[in-house]
TORPA-4810 file (N, C-alpha, C, O; in nm, 3 decimals):
<nodes>
NODE_1_-9.694_-6.246_-13.577_-9.718_-6.272_-13.609_-9.598_-6.262_-13.713_-9.530_-6.161_-13.734_M
NODE_2_-9.584_-6.395_-13.780_-9.448_-6.410_-13.839_-9.493_-6.400_-13.991_-9.606_-6.389_-14.038_N
NODE_3_-9.344_-6.407_-14.067_-9.395_-6.413_-14.198_-9.439_-6.543_-14.267_-9.483_-6.550_-14.381_P
NODE_4_-9.419_-6.659_-14.172_-9.500_-6.747_-14.279_-9.653_-6.762_-14.220_-9.739_-6.795_-14.302_L
NODE_5_-9.680_-6.748_-14.128_-9.830_-6.691_-14.054_-9.909_-6.638_-14.177_-10.013_-6.687_-14.221_E
NODE_6_-9.815_-6.483_-14.245_-9.880_-6.448_-14.311_-9.877_-6.478_-14.454_-9.965_-6.456_-14.537_A
NODE_7_-9.773_-6.527_-14.469_-9.793_-6.609_-14.598_-9.893_-6.747_-14.625_-9.921_-6.811_-14.726_A
NODE_8_-9.924_-6.757_-14.508_-10.012_-6.879_-14.503_-10.160_-6.814_-14.524_-10.253_-6.867_-14.585_H
NODE_9_-10.161_-6.674_-14.453_-10.287_-6.651_-14.466_-10.337_-6.596_-14.610_-10.442_-6.619_-14.670_G
NODE_10_-10.230_-6.519_-14.642_-10.235_-6.465_-14.763_-10.286_-6.612_-14.914_-10.361_-6.591_-15.010_V
NODE_11_-10.231_-6.714_-14.888_-10.276_-6.801_-14.964_-10.370_-6.878_-14.969_-10.415_-6.926_-15.073_F
NODE_12_-10.422_-6.903_-14.826_-10.602_-6.961_-14.807_-10.630_-6.839_-14.835_-10.746_-6.864_-14.870_G
NODE_13_-10.621_-6.720_-14.850_-10.753_-6.627_-14.892_-10.707_-6.629_-15.065_-10.790_-6.588_-15.147_A
NODE_14_-10.586_-6.672_-15.107_-10.613_-6.671_-15.246_-10.695_-6.805_-15.343_-10.727_-6.817_-15.461_W
NODE_15_-10.710_-6.920_-15.183_-10.747_-7.055_-15.247_-10.940_-7.011_-15.251_-11.031_-7.057_-15.320_R
NODE_16_-10.938_-6.932_-15.169_-11.106_-6.888_-15.088_-11.129_-6.827_-15.231_-11.240_-6.867_-15.264_L
NODE_17_-11.067_-6.734_-15.352_-11.066_-6.648_-15.441_-11.133_-6.772_-15.508_-11.244_-6.743_-15.550_L
NODE_18_-11.094_-6.910_-15.530_-11.066_-6.952_-15.630_-11.195_-7.079_-15.564_-11.172_-7.189_-15.614_H
NODE_19_-11.271_-7.081_-15.505_-11.376_-7.118_-15.454_-11.334_-7.275_-15.412_-11.377_-7.385_-15.445_F
NODE_20_-11.239_-7.235_-15.330_-11.144_-7.354_-15.277_-11.162_-7.404_-15.144_-11.054_-7.402_-15.084_D
NODE_21_-11.256_-7.448_-15.073_-11.252_-7.460_-14.889_-11.105_-7.515_-14.848_-11.091_-7.509_-14.726_R
NODE_22_-11.011_-7.558_-14.904_-10.907_-7.625_-14.872_-10.866_-7.452_-14.800_-10.826_-7.456_-14.684_T
NODE_23_-10.877_-7.317_-14.863_-10.799_-7.244_-14.786_-10.833_-7.251_-14.647_-10.746_-7.276_-14.563_G
NODE_24_-10.917_-7.236_-14.624_-10.949_-7.242_-14.476_-10.818_-7.327_-14.370_-10.770_-7.285_-14.264_L
NODE_25_-10.791_-7.437_-14.432_-10.673_-7.545_-14.377_-10.547_-7.443_-14.373_-10.447_-7.501_-14.332_S
NODE_26_-10.532_-7.344_-14.395_-10.371_-7.237_-14.420_-10.437_-7.096_-14.341_-10.394_-6.985_-14.373_H
NODE_27_-10.516_-7.107_-14.265_-10.577_-7.015_-14.127_-10.537_-7.028_-14.024_-10.545_-7.149_-14.000_F
NODE_28_-10.477_-6.953_-13.903_-10.466_-6.980_-13.806_-10.637_-6.910_-13.752_-10.676_-6.794_-13.746_R
NODE_29_-10.701_-7.036_-13.722_-10.830_-6.985_-13.636_-10.851_-7.013_-13.525_-10.932_-7.094_-13.480_A
NODE_30_-10.751_-6.917_-13.452_-10.724_-6.928_-13.297_-10.793_-6.781_-13.226_-10.872_-6.711_-13.289_T
NODE_31_-10.757_-6.757_-13.113_-10.771_-6.602_-13.076_-10.643_-6.523_-13.085_-10.626_-6.401_-13.081_P
NODE_32_-10.527_-6.655_-13.102_-10.388_-6.586_-13.166_-10.399_-6.566_-13.290_-10.337_-6.467_-13.329_E
NODE_33_-10.454_-6.623_-13.367_-10.470_-6.610_-13.551_-10.577_-6.455_-13.560_-10.554_-6.343_-13.607_G
NODE_34_-10.686_-6.506_-13.500_-10.802_-6.361_-13.525_-10.675_-6.254_-13.485_-10.619_-6.202_-13.582_F
NODE_35_-10.627_-6.220_-13.353_-10.546_-6.076_-13.362_-10.434_-6.092_-13.464_-10.430_-5.993_-13.537_W
NODE_36_-10.362_-6.164_-13.488_-10.241_-6.121_-13.599_-10.305_-6.140_-13.688_-10.206_-6.144_-13.760_N
NODE_37_-10.389_-6.157_-13.760_-10.458_-6.114_-13.910_-10.481_-5.967_-13.927_-10.459_-5.893_-14.023_S
NODE_38_-10.538_-5.939_-13.792_-10.517_-5.740_-13.829_-10.402_-5.688_-13.855_-10.385_-5.581_-13.914_F
NODE_39_-10.296_-5.777_-13.802_-10.185_-5.716_-13.906_-10.164_-5.710_-14.053_-10.056_-5.710_-14.112_W
NODE_40_-10.264_-5.705_-14.097_-10.303_-5.730_-14.292_-10.343_-5.581_-14.273_-10.384_-5.523_-14.374_V
NODE_41_-10.337_-5.513_-14.160_-10.391_-5.362_-14.196_-10.247_-5.279_-14.249_-10.251_-5.188_-14.332_A
NODE_42_-10.106_-5.333_-14.177_-10.045_-5.268_-14.205_-9.956_-5.281_-14.395_-9.867_-5.212_-14.444_L
NODE_43_-10.044_-5.413_-14.460_-10.035_-5.400_-14.608_-10.139_-5.301_-14.650_-10.099_-5.222_-14.736_I
NODE_44_-10.281_-5.285_-14.605_-10.366_-5.271_-14.684_-10.376_-5.132_-14.644_-10.457_-5.076_-14.717_A
NODE_45_-10.323_-5.051_-14.555_-10.343_-4.911_-14.538_-10.298_-4.841_-14.633_-10.377_-4.810_-14.723_L
NODE_46_-10.167_-4.799_-14.639_-10.080_-4.762_-14.775_-10.206_-4.829_-14.935_-10.257_-4.765_-15.027_P
NODE_47_-10.210_-4.931_-14.913_-10.302_-4.936_-15.079_-10.408_-4.892_-15.070_-10.443_-4.859_-15.183_A
NODE_48_-10.502_-4.867_-14.982_-10.566_-4.802_-14.932_-10.614_-4.653_-14.944_-10.726_-4.608_-14.967_E
NODE_49_-10.487_-4.587_-14.921_-10.452_-4.457_-14.941_-10.448_-4.389_-15.081_-10.490_-4.283_-15.130_A
NODE_50_-10.364_-4.521_-15.132_-10.325_-4.465_-15.267_-10.421_-4.486_-15.376_-10.422_-4.420_-15.480_I
NODE_51_-10.527_-4.611_-15.341_-10.612_-4.571_-15.406_-10.740_-4.447_-15.395_-10.785_-4.383_-15.490_M
NODE_52_-10.779_-4.436_-15.261_-10.816_-4.301_-15.212_-10.755_-4.185_-15.274_-10.832_-4.091_-15.292_S
NODE_53_-10.622_-4.168_-15.316_-10.595_-4.044_-15.340_-10.587_-4.089_-15.495_-10.573_-3.986_-15.561_L
NODE_54_-10.591_-4.199_-15.577_-10.660_-4.202_-15.712_-10.773_-4.149_-15.733_-10.789_-4.071_-15.827_L
NODE_55_-10.902_-4.190_-15.620_-10.988_-4.147_-15.703_-11.056_-3.991_-15.666_-11.149_-3.938_-15.726_V
NODE_56_-10.967_-3.925_-15.529_-10.952_-3.837_-15.546_-10.931_-3.721_-15.634_-10.983_-3.609_-15.641_L
NODE_57_-10.822_-3.795_-15.712_-10.731_-3.719_-15.823_-10.855_-3.722_-15.963_-10.839_-3.655_-16.065_S
NODE_58_-10.958_-3.801_-15.943_-11.035_-3.870_-16.075_-11.114_-3.805_-16.014_-11.027_-3.718_-16.023_A
NODE_59_-11.192_-3.759_-15.960_-11.288_-3.710_-15.869_-11.309_-3.561_-15.769_-11.373_-3.543_-15.666_L
NODE_60_-11.220_-3.462_-15.859_-11.159_-3.389_-15.772_-11.315_-3.303_-15.650_-11.316_-3.275_-15.530_P
NODE_61_-11.407_-3.291_-15.744_-11.528_-3.245_-15.695_-11.549_-3.288_-15.559_-11.582_-3.209_-15.471_E
NODE_62_-11.525_-3.439_-15.534_-11.551_-3.499_-15.423_-11.505_-3.430_-15.264_-11.568_-3.450_-15.161_T
NODE_63_-11.354_-3.328_-15.278_-11.335_-3.337_-15.189_-11.248_-3.153_-15.264_-11.126_-3.138_-15.265_A
NODE_64_-11.343_-3.050_-15.313_-11.242_-2.922_-15.370_-11.187_-2.888_-15.278_-11.065_-2.872_-15.293_P
NODE_65_-11.231_-2.867_-15.176_-11.079_-2.806_-15.062_-11.036_-2.864_-14.950_-11.010_-2.798_-14.849_E
NODE_66_-11.028_-2.960_-14.954_-10.942_-3.048_-14.861_-10.788_-3.015_-14.888_-10.730_-3.001_-14.995_A
NODE_67_-10.734_-3.005_-14.738_-10.640_-2.984_-14.724_-10.529_-3.152_-14.707_-10.583_-3.262_-14.690_N
NODE_68_-10.441_-3.143_-14.712_-10.364_-3.294_-14.730_-10.389_-3.371_-14.592_-10.456_-3.473_-14.576_L
NODE_69_-10.303_-3.284_-14.477_-10.338_-3.338_-14.354_-10.488_-3.341_-14.279_-10.531_-3.395_-14.177_G
NODE_70_-10.533_-3.275_-14.359_-10.714_-3.300_-14.294_-10.725_-3.463_-14.349_-10.755_-3.561_-14.280_R
NODE_71_-10.693_-3.458_-14.488_-10.774_-3.576_-14.613_-10.699_-3.728_-14.505_-10.761_-3.830_-14.476_V
NODE_72_-10.575_-3.701_-14.471_-10.515_-3.765_-14.418_-10.556_-3.853_-14.278_-10.576_-3.974_-14.265_T
NODE_73_-10.560_-3.747_-14.181_-10.656_-3.771_-14.096_-10.763_-3.828_-14.061_-10.782_-3.910_-13.972_L
NODE_74_-10.851_-3.769_-14.154_-10.975_-3.864_-14.189_-10.992_-3.950_-14.231_-11.094_-4.007_-14.192_V
NODE_75_-10.917_-4.014_-14.328_-10.875_-4.138_-14.387_-10.830_-4.230_-14.284_-10.869_-4.345_-14.303_F
NODE_76_-10.766_-4.214_-14.188_-10.726_-4.308_-14.132_-10.790_-4.342_-14.051_-10.780_-4.462_-14.027_L
NODE_77_-10.894_-4.258_-13.961_-10.984_-4.254_-13.877_-11.108_-4.349_-13.918_-11.173_-4.418_-13.838_F
NODE_78_-11.129_-4.340_-14.068_-11.239_-4.379_-14.139_-11.191_-4.564_-14.191_-11.265_-4.663_-14.188_I
NODE_79_-11.083_-4.557_-14.222_-10.990_-4.675_-14.222_-10.982_-4.813_-14.104_-10.958_-4.931_-14.131_F
NODE_80_-11.003_-4.768_-14.004_-10.977_-4.866_-13.859_-11.155_-4.813_-13.840_-11.202_-4.921_-13.806_A
NODE_81_-11.246_-4.741_-13.841_-11.329_-4.733_-13.788_-11.423_-4.835_-13.903_-11.490_-4.934_-13.872_V
NODE_82_-11.413_-4.804_-13.977_-11.498_-4.912_-14.121_-11.472_-5.039_-14.112_-11.568_-5.112_-14.090_R
NODE_83_-11.344_-5.096_-14.126_-11.296_-5.205_-14.086_-11.378_-5.284_-13.928_-11.443_-5.388_-13.944_W
NODE_84_-11.367_-5.237_-13.821_-11.388_-5.261_-13.705_-11.570_-5.269_-13.699_-11.653_-5.352_-13.664_L
NODE_85_-11.571_-5.145_-13.748_-11.759_-5.182_-13.741_-11.812_-5.254_-13.881_-11.934_-5.251_-13.890_A
NODE_86_-11.777_-5.286_-13.939_-11.795_-5.425_-14.048_-11.781_-5.523_-13.946_-11.881_-5.535_-13.876_Y
NODE_87_-11.694_-5.591_-13.921_-11.672_-5.678_-13.833_-11.734_-5.721_-13.687_-11.740_-5.826_-13.623_L
NODE_88_-11.782_-5.573_-13.666_-11.866_-5.612_-13.534_-12.004_-5.654_-13.553_-12.069_-5.732_-13.484_A
NODE_89_-12.049_-5.576_-13.683_-12.171_-5.601_-13.745_-12.202_-5.789_-13.794_-12.300_-5.856_-13.760_M
NODE_90_-12.084_-5.835_-13.879_-12.059_-5.934_-13.867_-12.089_-6.037_-13.721_-12.181_-6.118_-13.728_I
NODE_91_-12.039_-6.032_-13.640_-12.005_-6.078_-13.524_-12.167_-6.081_-13.491_-12.226_-6.189_-13.483_A
NODE_92_-12.223_-5.974_-13.475_-12.403_-5.962_-13.437_-12.467_-6.068_-13.550_-12.550_-6.159_-13.545_E
NODE_93_-12.416_-6.031_-13.614_-12.508_-6.122_-13.740_-12.487_-6.284_-13.745_-12.582_-6.357_-13.773_F
NODE_94_-12.356_-6.335_-13.716_-12.322_-6.488_-13.702_-12.411_-6.500_-13.615_-12.512_-6.564_-13.646_S
NODE_95_-12.400_-6.436_-13.470_-12.495_-6.475_-13.380_-12.648_-6.498_-13.406_-12.714_-6.584_-13.347_E
NODE_96_-12.701_-6.406_-13.506_-12.847_-6.415_-13.561_-12.845_-6.533_-13.593_-12.928_-6.607_-13.541_A
NODE_97_-12.731_-6.598_-13.710_-12.770_-6.688_-13.814_-12.752_-6.861_-13.724_-12.791_-6.974_-13.752_I
NODE_98_-12.692_-6.818_-13.637_-12.651_-6.925_-13.574_-12.510_-6.958_-13.617_-12.499_-7.078_-13.596_L
NODE_99_-12.393_-6.910_-13.669_-12.282_-6.956_-13.667_-12.179_-6.854_-13.632_-12.092_-6.807_-13.706_R
NODE_100_-12.202_-6.827_-13.505_-12.064_-6.787_-13.392_-11.959_-6.845_-13.390_-11.847_-6.799_-13.369_R
NODE_101_-11.996_-6.971_-13.417_-11.849_-7.063_-13.380_-11.753_-7.047_-13.511_-11.641_-7.096_-13.527_E
NODE_102_-11.819_-6.976_-13.590_-11.745_-6.949_-13.734_-11.691_-6.820_-13.760_-11.640_-6.783_-13.866_H
NODE_103_-11.710_-6.735_-13.627_-11.678_-6.573_-13.629_-11.500_-6.554_-13.639_-11.441_-6.485_-13.722_F
NODE_104_-11.448_-6.623_-13.548_-11.323_-6.614_-13.566_-11.253_-6.653_-13.693_-11.163_-6.579_-13.735_V
NODE_105_-11.295_-6.793_-13.774_-11.234_-6.855_-13.927_-11.302_-6.705_-13.981_-11.221_-6.654_-14.058_T
NODE_106_-11.391_-6.643_-13.969_-11.442_-6.588_-14.099_-11.344_-6.438_-14.088_-11.292_-6.369_-14.176_Y
NODE_107_-11.348_-6.425_-13.947_-11.246_-6.288_-13.935_-11.135_-6.325_-13.989_-11.083_-6.274_-14.088_T
NODE_108_-11.092_-6.417_-13.925_-10.937_-6.436_-14.026_-10.931_-6.405_-14.174_-10.847_-6.329_-14.222_V
NODE_109_-11.031_-6.474_-14.248_-11.009_-6.486_-14.406_-11.070_-6.372_-14.425_-11.020_-6.317_-14.523_A
NODE_110_-11.143_-6.319_-14.386_-11.175_-6.168_-14.450_-11.086_-6.098_-14.405_-11.110_-5.992_-14.464_Y
NODE_111_-10.974_-6.073_-14.325_-10.915_-5.982_-14.287_-10.781_-6.005_-14.425_-10.745_-5.915_-14.501_N
NODE_112_-10.728_-6.153_-14.424_-10.644_-6.183_-14.498_-10.662_-6.170_-14.681_-10.583_-6.167_-14.775_W
NODE_113_-10.843_-6.162_-14.663_-10.856_-6.095_-14.797_-10.857_-5.991_-14.871_-10.899_-5.978_-14.985_S
NODE_114_-10.789_-5.886_-14.774_-10.796_-5.797_-14.781_-10.655_-5.783_-14.881_-10.662_-5.689_-14.960_Q
NODE_115_-10.556_-5.847_-14.887_-10.422_-5.848_-14.955_-10.475_-5.906_-15.075_-10.393_-5.875_-15.161_V
NODE_116_-10.585_-5.987_-15.141_-10.617_-6.030_-15.285_-10.733_-5.889_-15.280_-10.687_-5.790_-15.337_I
NODE_117_-10.853_-5.875_-15.228_-10.883_-5.780_-15.290_-10.833_-5.616_-15.340_-10.891_-5.539_-15.416_R
NODE_118_-10.669_-5.593_-15.244_-10.622_-5.468_-15.305_-10.565_-5.498_-15.424_-10.559_-5.407_-15.507_I
NODE_119_-10.498_-5.660_-15.467_-10.409_-5.649_-15.589_-10.533_-5.682_-15.712_-10.508_-5.690_-15.833_A
NODE_120_-10.650_-5.697_-15.660_-10.744_-5.660_-15.782_-10.785_-5.533_-15.802_-10.771_-5.480_-15.912_I
NODE_121_-10.846_-5.463_-15.689_-10.872_-5.348_-15.688_-10.797_-5.215_-15.730_-10.837_-5.126_-15.805_L
NODE_122_-10.645_-5.228_-15.642_-10.559_-5.108_-15.725_-10.532_-5.115_-15.826_-10.510_-4.999_-15.861_L
NODE_123_-10.513_-5.192_-15.922_-10.520_-5.192_-16.072_-10.643_-5.108_-16.103_-10.633_-4.987_-16.120_P
NODE_124_-10.760_-5.172_-16.110_-10.865_-5.108_-16.167_-10.920_-4.937_-16.110_-10.990_-4.860_-16.175_A
NODE_125_-10.877_-4.921_-16.004_-10.867_-4.783_-15.929_-10.778_-4.737_-16.047_-10.828_-4.689_-16.149_V
NODE_126_-10.665_-4.751_-16.032_-10.564_-4.644_-16.107_-10.585_-4.706_-16.266_-10.499_-4.640_-16.325_A
NODE_127_-10.636_-4.775_-16.348_-10.726_-4.778_-16.488_-10.848_-4.651_-16.464_-10.857_-4.553_-16.537_I
NODE_128_-10.930_-4.675_-16.355_-11.028_-4.574_-16.359_-10.954_-4.426_-16.351_-10.988_-4.330_-16.422_F
NODE_129_-10.872_-4.424_-16.274_-10.830_-4.247_-16.252_-10.763_-4.207_-16.379_-10.783_-4.094_-16.424_A
NODE_130_-10.679_-4.299_-16.445_-10.611_-4.255_-16.569_-10.714_-4.237_-16.667_-10.684_-4.158_-16.757_M
NODE_131_-10.829_-4.292_-16.672_-10.942_-4.266_-16.765_-10.992_-4.190_-16.747_-11.013_-4.110_-16.838_D
NODE_132_-11.043_-4.166_-16.616_-11.127_-4.045_-16.564_-11.292_-4.087_-16.597_-11.332_-4.179_-16.668_G
NODE_133_-11.362_-3.999_-16.532_-11.489_-3.986_-16.568_-11.527_-3.967_-16.684_-11.593_-4.049_-16.747_V
NODE_134_-11.484_-3.837_-16.733_-11.523_-3.855_-16.893_-11.416_-3.879_-17.009_-11.381_-3.803_-17.099_E
NODE_135_-11.379_-3.994_-16.981_-11.283_-4.106_-17.063_-11.379_-4.196_-17.161_-11.482_-4.148_-17.208_G
NODE_136_-11.353_-4.278_-17.178_-11.360_-4.404_-17.245_-11.483_-4.450_-17.203_-11.583_-4.453_-17.275_S
NODE_137_-11.479_-4.485_-17.090_-11.568_-4.576_-17.005_-11.493_-4.663_-16.948_-11.511_-4.679_-16.827_G
NODE_138_-11.407_-4.728_-17.004_-11.350_-4.831_-17.001_-11.311_-4.863_-16.836_-11.340_-4.961_-16.768_W
NODE_139_-11.231_-4.734_-16.800_-11.199_-4.693_-16.685_-11.314_-4.752_-16.543_-11.315_-4.822_-16.441_G
NODE_140_-11.389_-4.673_-16.617_-11.519_-4.715_-16.473_-11.588_-4.859_-16.501_-11.648_-4.920_-16.413_I
NODE_141_-11.575_-4.899_-16.609_-11.634_-5.017_-16.655_-11.547_-5.144_-16.581_-11.604_-5.233_-16.519_A
NODE_142_-11.413_-5.139_-16.596_-11.281_-5.216_-16.528_-11.322_-5.232_-16.375_-11.337_-5.336_-16.311_I
NODE_143_-11.340_-5.068_-16.326_-11.351_-5.058_-16.202_-11.447_-5.110_-16.132_-11.427_-5.151_-16.017_F
NODE_144_-11.557_-5.114_-16.189_-11.709_-5.194_-16.141_-11.706_-5.317_-16.123_-11.726_-5.393_-16.028_Y
NODE_145_-11.662_-5.331_-16.277_-11.638_-5.506_-16.283_-11.547_-5.559_-16.199_-11.566_-5.676_-16.167_G
NODE_146_-11.438_-5.496_-16.146_-11.355_-5.581_-16.009_-11.419_-5.541_-15.876_-11.377_-5.575_-15.765_A
NODE_147_-11.535_-5.461_-15.903_-11.615_-5.456_-15.745_-11.705_-5.546_-15.737_-11.733_-5.598_-15.629_Q
NODE_148_-11.769_-5.579_-15.855_-11.882_-5.686_-15.854_-11.807_-5.854_-15.802_-11.864_-5.929_-15.722_V
NODE_149_-11.675_-5.884_-15.867_-11.625_-5.967_-15.853_-11.603_-5.947_-15.723_-11.666_-6.031_-15.660_G
NODE_150_-11.525_-5.851_-15.632_-11.494_-5.889_-15.537_-11.630_-5.905_-15.436_-11.622_-5.959_-15.326_L
NODE_151_-11.714_-5.867_-15.473_-11.872_-5.880_-15.387_-11.905_-6.056_-15.423_-11.989_-6.115_-15.354_W
NODE_152_-11.839_-6.121_-15.522_-11.841_-6.244_-15.522_-11.782_-6.311_-15.433_-11.830_-6.393_-15.355_V
NODE_153_-11.641_-6.266_-15.451_-11.583_-6.256_-15.319_-11.589_-6.260_-15.181_-11.497_-6.312_-15.118_Y
NODE_154_-11.685_-6.213_-15.125_-11.718_-6.177_-15.017_-11.820_-6.271_-14.976_-11.813_-6.339_-14.874_S
NODE_155_-11.912_-6.274_-15.055_-11.975_-6.435_-15.053_-11.920_-6.511_-15.051_-11.907_-6.564_-14.940_W
NODE_156_-11.845_-6.574_-15.173_-11.788_-6.700_-15.084_-11.702_-6.738_-14.963_-11.699_-6.851_-14.913_V
NODE_157_-11.634_-6.632_-14.922_-11.622_-6.629_-14.794_-11.686_-6.661_-14.654_-11.655_-6.730_-14.557_I
NODE_158_-11.804_-6.568_-14.692_-11.915_-6.577_-14.585_-11.935_-6.715_-14.650_-11.868_-6.787_-14.575_A
NODE_159_-11.988_-6.796_-14.744_-12.023_-6.914_-14.743_-11.942_-7.034_-14.739_-11.999_-7.144_-14.737_R
NODE_160_-11.772_-7.024_-14.737_-11.689_-7.109_-14.666_-11.643_-7.056_-14.544_-11.605_-7.148_-14.471_I
NODE_161_-11.632_-6.967_-14.501_-11.577_-6.927_-14.347_-11.674_-6.962_-14.255_-11.667_-7.031_-14.153_A
NODE_162_-11.788_-6.890_-14.321_-11.875_-6.875_-14.166_-11.986_-6.968_-14.184_-12.077_-6.968_-14.101_L
NODE_163_-11.987_-7.047_-14.284_-12.051_-7.125_-14.299_-12.202_-7.067_-14.313_-12.300_-7.116_-14.258_D
NODE_164_-12.201_-6.962_-14.391_-12.355_-6.914_-14.367_-12.446_-6.975_-14.505_-12.373_-7.023_-14.592_A
NODE_165_-12.541_-6.977_-14.524_-12.618_-7.029_-14.602_-12.645_-6.887_-14.715_-12.630_-6.768_-14.688_P
NODE_166_-12.687_-6.949_-14.845_-12.650_-6.882_-14.955_-12.707_-6.755_-14.909_-12.624_-6.666_-14.891_R
NODE_167_-12.835_-6.727_-14.885_-12.913_-6.615_-14.848_-12.853_-6.581_-14.752_-12.895_-6.471_-14.790_G
NODE_168_-12.775_-6.555_-14.630_-12.711_-6.491_-14.502_-12.611_-6.469_-14.556_-12.560_-6.380_-14.488_A
NODE_169_-12.512_-6.503_-14.678_-12.386_-6.484_-14.726_-12.418_-6.343_-14.801_-12.349_-6.241_-14.797_A
NODE_170_-12.526_-6.361_-14.860_-12.560_-6.240_-14.954_-12.598_-6.091_-14.885_-12.603_-5.987_-14.951_V
NODE_171_-12.617_-6.099_-14.772_-12.678_-6.027_-14.638_-12.512_-6.021_-14.630_-12.473_-5.921_-14.691_L
NODE_172_-12.449_-6.065_-14.597_-12.312_-6.013_-14.528_-12.245_-5.876_-14.647_-12.193_-5.769_-14.614_T
NODE_173_-12.271_-5.929_-14.786_-12.229_-5.842_-14.872_-12.287_-5.736_-14.857_-12.220_-5.633_-14.860_V
NODE_174_-12.377_-5.732_-14.845_-12.506_-5.627_-14.861_-12.460_-5.487_-14.702_-12.471_-5.367_-14.680_V
NODE_175_-12.407_-5.614_-14.635_-12.393_-5.511_-14.505_-12.236_-5.443_-14.527_-12.173_-5.360_-14.461_I
NODE_176_-12.209_-5.507_-14.636_-12.040_-5.478_-14.638_-12.067_-5.333_-14.717_-12.018_-5.227_-14.679_E
NODE_177_-12.141_-5.346_-14.816_-12.164_-5.225_-14.920_-12.209_-5.140_-14.867_-12.172_-5.024_-14.886_I
NODE_178_-12.331_-5.184_-14.759_-12.384_-5.059_-14.681_-12.266_-4.985_-14.577_-12.230_-4.869_-14.559_A
NODE_179_-12.228_-5.115_-14.522_-12.095_-5.031_-14.459_-11.977_-4.907_-14.521_-11.933_-4.801_-14.476_V
NODE_180_-11.959_-4.981_-14.641_-11.856_-4.888_-14.676_-11.905_-4.744_-14.744_-11.851_-4.634_-14.736_A
NODE_181_-12.052_-4.793_-14.826_-12.147_-4.680_-14.882_-12.100_-4.534_-14.758_-12.045_-4.425_-14.780_G
NODE_182_-12.153_-4.601_-14.628_-12.169_-4.480_-14.511_-12.043_-4.432_-14.460_-12.024_-4.318_-14.419_V
NODE_183_-11.958_-4.527_-14.465_-11.806_-4.479_-14.428_-11.771_-4.395_-14.551_-11.672_-4.331_-14.514_F
NODE_184_-11.796_-4.365_-14.659_-11.724_-4.287_-14.794_-11.833_-4.171_-14.788_-11.792_-4.064_-14.830_A
NODE_185_-11.983_-4.173_-14.738_-12.026_-4.036_-14.664_-11.963_-3.952_-14.632_-11.939_-3.838_-14.671_L
NODE_186_-11.922_-4.044_-14.518_-11.865_-4.001_-14.392_-11.764_-3.910_-14.436_-11.770_-3.789_-14.416_I
NODE_187_-11.658_-3.977_-14.504_-11.532_-3.920_-14.560_-11.540_-3.815_-14.619_-11.461_-3.724_-14.594_F
NODE_188_-11.643_-3.803_-14.714_-11.663_-3.706_-14.826_-11.709_-3.614_-14.726_-11.644_-3.512_-14.749_N
NODE_189_-11.785_-3.591_-14.626_-11.853_-3.490_-14.527_-11.769_-3.435_-14.455_-11.792_-3.319_-14.421_A
NODE_190_-11.644_-3.501_-14.410_-11.592_-3.442_-14.302_-11.409_-3.384_-14.362_-11.319_-3.336_-14.293_L
NODE_191_-11.410_-3.411_-14.499_-11.310_-3.347_-14.594_-11.325_-3.246_-14.696_-11.228_-3.210_-14.762_V
</nodes>
């Protein structure tokens, strides 16, 4: 992967955030582009780690006796498996809704969208962590507002990149929420 492909991927994801179908033209929806889009994990990993640490600092009761080494190992495992599990489920789902030919495009769009998601969610998580659970309530409101916005973004990506009907696009969001929830429970159980 080269920096130009990364710039195009992020720009395409940015256009999809604006409900702009032309964002797809910025993705390399080929087998090579598919595999290259997973390099975005190098951008997402540190940001997701920071977000996890911020949440743990705001909610210390979720992992009261966890040590940093254990948290790090569990986090790395969950990070990789959650991402791949979601895409494996969407591969099967795309087959079920007769959109298998769009799976590569969807995966490329989904992977590059992680940069946009981080840019939206990281500040929201930071505000939540600073405000705390017992704070003014603005932190949690901003966090949930950002999360709902990202679910809409996921729906848009499914509608445009997977060419999914409205209801099927909603199901991709439900799958995404379910996978995230299951892996959050696994993370909490293991740390």
